[in-house]
N, C-alpha and C positions, 0 to 999 in steps of 0.2 A: 504494500500500500504506500502511496505517496502522500506524505504528511507535511503540511506547511504550518510551522509554529510562528505566531506573530507576537513579538515582545519588543516593543520599541526600546525599552530600558531592560536589559537583561540583569542578572544578579551582579554583573561586573560594574554596572552603574548604580544599582540600588539593591543591596543584599537583603532580601526578605525570604521567609520560608515558602511563600507561595511561588515566587520566582524560581527558587532552588528546586521545588517540587516539579514544576513543569519542565525545567531543563533536565532533571533526572529522568522523568518519563520519556522525554525525547531521546535521551541516550539509551534507555532500555529498549525503546522501539527500534532504534537503529541497530542495536546489538542483536535484536531478533530478526533482522533482515529487511526491515522497512526502509524506504528512502525518506529521510527526514532532513528538512532544511529549516533553520531558524532565521526568520526575517527580522532584522533588528537594526539599531544604530551601531555603527562600527565601534568596537571596543579594543581591537587588536592593533598592533603597530604595523606600519607600512601603508602601501597604496593599493593593495589588492582588495577588491570588493567582496571576495569570498575567502573564508578561512575554515579549514577543516582539521582541528587538532585531534579529532578522533573520528568515529563513524558519523557524527553529526556535522553537517555543513552549516556554517553561519554566513548569511548573505547580508551585506550592508545595504540597507535601503537609503540611509543618509549617513554622513560621517559623524554627525552628532544628533542627540535626541531633540530635534526641532520639529514640533508637531505639525505645522502646516506643510512643510516640505515632505515629511514622512507620509502624511495622509495623501498628498497629491501623487506621490510616486508608487505607493504600495499596491493599489488595485491592478495596475498594468503589469507590475512585476509578478504578482501572484498569478495573473491570467497566463503569462508566459510559462510559468512553472507548471501549470495544469495539475494541481493537487487533487487527490481523492477526498481530502478533508482539510479544512483550515481550523487551527486550534489557537485561540488568542487569549492573552491576558486582558482583564477588563479595564485597564487604565493605560492611557487616558481614554475616555469613552469615544472620542472622535476617531481614535485609531481602530477601535472595534467597528465603527461604522465604515471606515475605509477597508478594513478586512472583509466586512460583509459585502461591500461592492466588488472587491477582488474575488471573493468566493462566488458571487453571482456571475461574474464574467467567466470564471473557470468552471461554472456549473457544478460547484462543490458545496457541501453543507458546511456550516460554521458552528464550531463548538467554542464556548468561552469557559476559561478556567477561573472561577471566582473563589479564591481561597479565603478571603475575608480579612487579610492583613494589609490591604491597600485601601486607603481612604478614597471613596468615590462620592464626592458631594452631589447632592440633588441638583439636577439641571436637565434641560431639554435633551442634550446629547446623551446624558446618562440614562434617561428614560428610554430613548430610542435604542440605545445599545443593549438594553435588557430585552427588547422585543426582537432583535435581529437574529440571535443564534437559534439553531434547531435544538441545541441542548446547552444548559449551563451546569457545569460540574462544580460541586461544592465538597469539602472534605467531611462535613458533618451535617446532621439535621439542624443544628443551631444556625449554621450559616445558610443552609437551604431556606429555613424559615425567614431569615432576614432578607434574602433575595426575593422571596415571594411577596413579602410585605412591601417591597419596592416596585412590584408590578409583574414579576415573572410568574408564569403559570405552573401548576403542579406537574403537568406532563412535560414541561420544558426543562425542569430541573431534575438533577439526579445526584446522588451521593456516591463518591468514590473516595475511600479513606486514604490516609497516609499509609505507607508501607514500611516494612523492616526487612533486613537481610538475615534470614534465618540461618544461612550458612555461616555468617559471621558470628551469630549468637552461639552456634554449636561449637565453633572452633576456638573462640577466645577463652583463655583460662580465667577462672574466677579470682577476684581480688580477695583480700582478707575478709573473713566473715564479719558482718555488721548486722545490726537489727533493723535499722531504718535508713532509707535513702530518700533524697529529695533532689529535684533538678529543675532549674528555671533560671533565666536571666534575673539577677537580683536588682530589680527595678521596682517602681511603685505598684506594679501589678502582681508581684511575686507572692505576697501574703505569707511570708515565712512565719509571721507572728502566730498564725493558727497552729502550725507544726510545733513551734517552740513552746507555746502554752500547753499543748497536748503532752509533749515530752516532759514538761515540768510537773504535770500531774502524776507522772510515773517516777518521780525522783527517788522513791524508796526502792525501786526495782533496779536490776542490773541490765543496762542497755547501752548501745552505742549508736550514733547516727552520723551520716555524712551528707553534707549539703554541697551539691554540684552547681556551679554557676558563678558568674562575676557580674558586677554592675555597680551603678552609683549608690545603691542602698546596702552594699555589703558590710561596710563599717557599722552601719546602724544595726543590722541583724546580729552581727558579732557582739556588739555591746548589749543587745537585748538578751542574748544567750548568757552573757556574763551576769547581767542583772538578775536573771532567773536562777543563777548559780548552777547552770548545767553546761557551761562552756568547756568543762574538762571532758565532756562526753560527746560534744558536737564538734565535728571537724569540717571546716570550710576548705574545700580543695580547689576552689576557683573554677574557671572554664577548663573543660577537658575535651580532647578529641573523642570521636565516636568510639574507637576501640577501648579507650580508657573508661568511658562511661559504661560500656557494656560489661567490662570487667568488674566495675563497682557494683552494677546491678546484679551480676551473677553471684557476688558475694553477699548481697543483701537478702533479708528475709521479707521485708515490707517496703513498698514504695508509697509515699504519701504525696498526694496531689492536692494543693490548696490554692493555686494561683487564681486571681480574679478573672483573668481573660485568657482564653485558649480557643482558637478556631479549631484546632485539633491537638489533643494532648500527646504529642509525639513521644516525649520521653517516658510517659506512662506506658505507652504501647511497647516501647523497647524494654522497659523494666518487666512488664508482664511476660514478654517473650523470654526473658531471662529467669522466669520462674517466681518473680516477686508477687506477693499478695498485694493487691491494689487497695488503698484506702483513699477515697475521693471525697473531699469536702465539696458539697454542692455550691456552685456559684452561678448566678443568673447569666453571666457573660462568658461562661466556660462550657465547652462541649464534653469535658472529661467524663462526666457521669455516663455518657452514651457508651463508652467503652466497657463499662463494668456492669451494665444492667442485666446481662444474661450470663454472667460468669460466676462460677462457684468460689474461686479464690479471690474474692473482692468484696468490698463493703462501700456503701454510700453513707456519708455522715453529714451533719449540719453544723457542728461546733467543735471546739478543741477538746471538750470532755469526751465526746464520742470518738474523736481521733484516738485519745488515750485508751478508751475502752477497747476499740477494735485492734489497736496494736497489741494490747494484752491478750485478746482473744486469738490473735494470729499465732500465738505460741503453740496452739493445738495442731497447726498445719506443719507438715514436713517441709524441709528446705528443698527447693528445686533449683537447678541451674538452667533448665530449658523447659518451656511449656510448649509442646508441639501443637496444642490447639490454636496457637496464635499463627500457625502457618498459613491460615486463610488471609493474613495480612502481609505475606511475603511479597517482595518486589515483583517476582514473576507472576504471582497470582493477581495482584492488582493491575499489573501491565496487561494481563489477559482481559481484565474487565474494561480497560480502555480500548483494546482491540475490538471487543464485542460492541462497545458503544459506537465506535467508528463504523463498523459494519452495519449496525442498525440504522444510523442516520444516513449512511450512503444508500441503503436499500429504500428508506423512506423518500430519499431524494431522487430515486429512480436510476441510480448509477449501476447497481448490481441486479 
């Protein structure tokens, strides 16, 4: 299948989880034998308008992310490429409309990847861009609901979750055993307070905890742990690469998710793949609870006391280092769902 990915600003310009996700999906589709080209603003050195560092080809529509020029050139470049499907980021909305025009010229369906971590202000172009795609992909029901509230239809939207590399999970050696792990950028949405207050309730028990992540609020959280007199048992390890995080999760018994905002709780998914028991504090702007609704080794809670109670109850569960039931979220499995989506919209479009 010939796939055109439209991302005026790739992660090389603005590093967001949604951009990284779409670029990873593009790479996985290319690895599976599909012809994938990303149409973007140039981010590589030199004067070549194409760059192929791996199986994915990057095609420069413009040399810089200038919206009017990008929108003017994109439709005709897409038409010449003749894709089977066009897959675009939702920002800026005018680029989605240009991608829609290009898809129409190429007689291909348009899919939009709406992860939820890009701010798309209310506007006429934004409203039109929601009506243009045959499908809008979201990572969770939370984000799907928000997209529908802005005018997308139920039939137009679909949920395709984040994914994990189960081979990596199986291969990485566990770190030292700990009782509780937490991971998030340590900013205003991290809500590490709930975890620390819950751990403080267990002060009379023997436990250890590791907090993964860095950010502007790290010093504040470290001081809060000291004020609660649990800093000798809570280790802040800072930002870690993926392999290190997987190692920590495989050594942990429980993973606690408390962040206020999560389009998709990716680290929670990785931790559950590593056998952790999930303890999720419900937050109105977080989709984390969706991951644990139907799982046996998981709890949903609403306050720090319940966090403490469920950590204590988790002692009844065996320690695991891999949970094979999470294989439904493996990169290959989720890539297959993208392929099925492309085939469906292509059939609806009369291409197959």
